[in-house]
C-alpha positions as CSV (number, residue, x, y, z in Angstrom):
1,X,-2.5,-28.8,7.1
2,X,-2.5,-27.1,3.8
3,X,0.2,-27.9,1.1
4,X,1.3,-26.0,-1.9
5,X,4.2,-26.6,-4.4
6,X,7.0,-24.3,-5.3
7,X,7.8,-23.9,-9.1
8,X,11.3,-23.9,-10.6
9,X,11.1,-20.1,-10.5
10,X,10.4,-20.1,-6.7
11,X,6.8,-19.2,-7.1
12,X,3.8,-20.8,-5.2
13,X,0.1,-20.2,-4.9
14,X,-1.1,-19.2,-1.5
15,X,-4.0,-21.7,-0.9
16,X,-7.5,-20.1,-0.5
17,X,-7.8,-21.3,3.1
18,X,-4.6,-19.5,4.0
19,X,-5.5,-16.3,2.1
20,X,-8.9,-16.1,3.8
21,X,-7.3,-16.8,7.3
22,X,-4.7,-13.9,6.6
23,X,-7.3,-11.6,5.2
24,X,-5.1,-11.2,2.1
25,X,-6.6,-9.6,-1.0
26,X,-5.7,-10.1,-4.7
27,X,-2.6,-8.2,-5.7
28,X,-1.8,-7.4,-2.0
29,X,1.9,-7.6,-1.1
30,X,3.0,-10.2,1.4
31,X,5.8,-9.7,3.9
32,X,8.0,-12.7,4.5
33,X,10.2,-13.2,7.6
34,X,12.7,-16.1,7.6
35,X,13.2,-17.7,11.0
36,X,16.5,-19.3,12.2
37,X,14.7,-22.7,12.5
38,X,14.0,-22.8,8.8
39,X,10.4,-21.7,9.1
40,X,8.9,-18.5,7.7
41,X,6.2,-16.1,8.8
42,X,4.1,-14.5,6.1
43,X,1.9,-11.5,6.7
44,X,-0.2,-9.4,4.3
45,X,1.3,-5.9,4.0
46,X,-1.3,-3.3,5.0
47,X,-2.3,-0.8,2.3
48,X,-1.7,2.9,2.7
49,X,-5.4,3.4,3.1
50,X,-5.6,1.0,6.1
51,X,-3.0,3.2,7.8
52,X,-5.0,6.5,7.3
53,X,-5.8,8.2,10.5
54,X,-3.3,6.1,12.5
55,X,-1.1,9.1,13.4
56,X,-2.4,12.0,15.4
57,X,-1.8,15.5,13.9
58,X,-2.8,19.0,14.7
59,X,-2.7,19.8,10.9
60,X,-6.3,20.1,9.5
61,X,-6.9,18.6,6.1
62,X,-8.8,21.1,4.1
63,X,-10.6,18.6,1.9
64,X,-10.3,17.4,-1.7
65,X,-12.1,20.4,-3.2
66,X,-9.9,22.9,-1.4
67,X,-6.7,20.9,-2.2
68,X,-7.7,20.7,-5.9
69,X,-8.4,24.5,-6.0
70,X,-5.0,25.3,-4.3
71,X,-3.2,23.0,-6.7
72,X,-4.9,24.6,-9.7
73,X,-4.1,28.1,-8.5
74,X,-0.5,27.2,-7.9
75,X,-0.2,25.6,-11.4
76,X,-1.9,28.6,-13.0
77,X,0.5,30.9,-11.1
78,X,3.5,29.0,-12.3
79,X,2.1,29.0,-15.9
80,X,1.7,32.8,-15.9
81,X,5.2,33.3,-14.5
82,X,6.7,31.3,-17.3
83,X,4.8,33.3,-19.9
84,X,6.2,36.6,-18.6
85,X,9.8,35.5,-19.0
């Protein structure tokens, strides 16, 4: 059993053994679930990048270069419209 202490502000340090068992990383958010029996379940919240590719889609991602060029073209188009006014 691993023990930690809660401060007056309600803060505690997650012991290293528990962090490693959960696979939690520094600065990662934790999800807390209070149970009716007074216990709690704590899980690391997955990052957005861990969820990448988890949904199927027919939409093809063009790629970073193409997306950057499209954004640049759109910005340039908006810029030229504002100059004409």
